[in-house]
C-alpha positions as CSV (number, residue, x, y, z in Angstrom):
1,M,-72.7,152.3,19.9
2,T,-70.4,153.1,16.9
3,I,-70.1,151.6,13.4
4,R,-67.7,152.3,10.6
5,L,-68.7,152.6,7.0
6,T,-66.3,152.4,4.1
7,R,-67.6,153.4,0.6
8,D,-66.0,151.5,-2.3
9,T,-68.5,152.2,-5.1
10,G,-66.1,152.7,-8.0
11,V,-66.6,155.1,-10.9
12,A,-70.2,154.1,-11.5
13,G,-71.3,155.2,-8.1
14,A,-69.0,158.2,-7.5
15,L,-71.3,161.0,-8.6
16,F,-73.5,161.4,-5.5
17,K,-73.1,161.1,-1.8
18,L,-75.0,158.2,-0.2
19,K,-77.5,158.9,2.6
20,V,-77.1,156.7,5.7
21,K,-80.2,155.9,7.7
22,A,-80.4,154.2,11.1
23,N,-83.8,153.0,12.2
24,D,-85.5,155.0,9.4
25,T,-83.8,158.3,10.5
26,E,-81.1,159.9,8.3
27,I,-77.8,160.1,10.4
28,G,-75.4,161.4,7.7
29,K,-74.0,161.0,4.2
30,I,-70.9,159.3,2.9
31,A,-68.9,160.4,-0.2
32,H,-67.0,158.4,-2.8
33,E,-64.0,156.5,-1.3
34,E,-64.8,157.9,2.2
35,E,-64.5,156.0,5.5
36,K,-66.7,157.4,8.3
37,T,-67.7,156.5,11.8
38,F,-71.2,156.9,13.0
39,T,-72.5,156.9,16.6
40,L,-75.9,155.3,17.0
41,R,-78.2,155.9,20.0
42,D,-79.9,152.5,20.0
43,K,-78.1,149.3,20.9
44,D,-80.2,147.4,18.3
45,S,-80.0,149.4,15.2
46,V,-80.9,148.7,11.5
47,I,-79.1,150.7,8.8
48,Q,-80.0,151.3,5.2
49,I,-78.1,153.2,2.5
50,K,-79.9,155.3,-0.1
51,Q,-78.8,157.0,-3.4
52,L,-81.4,158.9,-5.3
53,E,-84.4,156.6,-5.5
54,G,-82.5,153.4,-4.9
55,K,-81.8,151.8,-1.5
56,S,-80.0,148.9,0.0
57,N,-81.4,146.1,2.0
58,K,-81.7,146.8,5.7
59,L,-78.8,145.5,7.9
60,T,-78.9,144.9,11.6
61,V,-75.6,146.2,13.1
62,N,-73.7,145.7,16.3
63,D,-71.3,147.9,18.2
64,G,-67.9,148.1,16.4
65,D,-69.1,146.7,13.1
66,H,-67.2,147.7,9.9
67,I,-69.5,147.8,6.8
68,K,-68.1,148.1,3.3
69,V,-70.6,149.7,0.9
70,T,-70.3,148.7,-2.7
71,N,-72.5,148.8,-5.8
72,G,-74.5,145.9,-7.2
73,P,-73.5,144.5,-10.7
74,G,-76.6,146.2,-12.2
75,L,-75.3,149.7,-11.7
76,L,-72.0,149.0,-13.5
77,F,-74.0,147.5,-16.4
78,M,-76.2,150.7,-16.6
79,F,-73.1,152.9,-16.4
80,I,-71.5,151.1,-19.4
81,L,-74.7,151.4,-21.4
82,A,-74.9,155.1,-20.7
83,V,-71.3,155.6,-21.9
84,I,-71.9,153.7,-25.1
């Protein structure tokens, strides 16, 4: 089974690569503005994205899914505060 991830995290999320986990096992990383295809062994897989100590909600995926990874509004707010 394959899925495609597109990372669109903007300036606030550009510093670090995101870890991609499937069924609690790291399967790779995705960089800023990168689009990557991952092959998953299990038909019923759950993915999660991690950056530093933060993590996304778990998402059940199906073969051929295209997932767009973005930041939540809180990260942009923290980025603006850090710049000020």
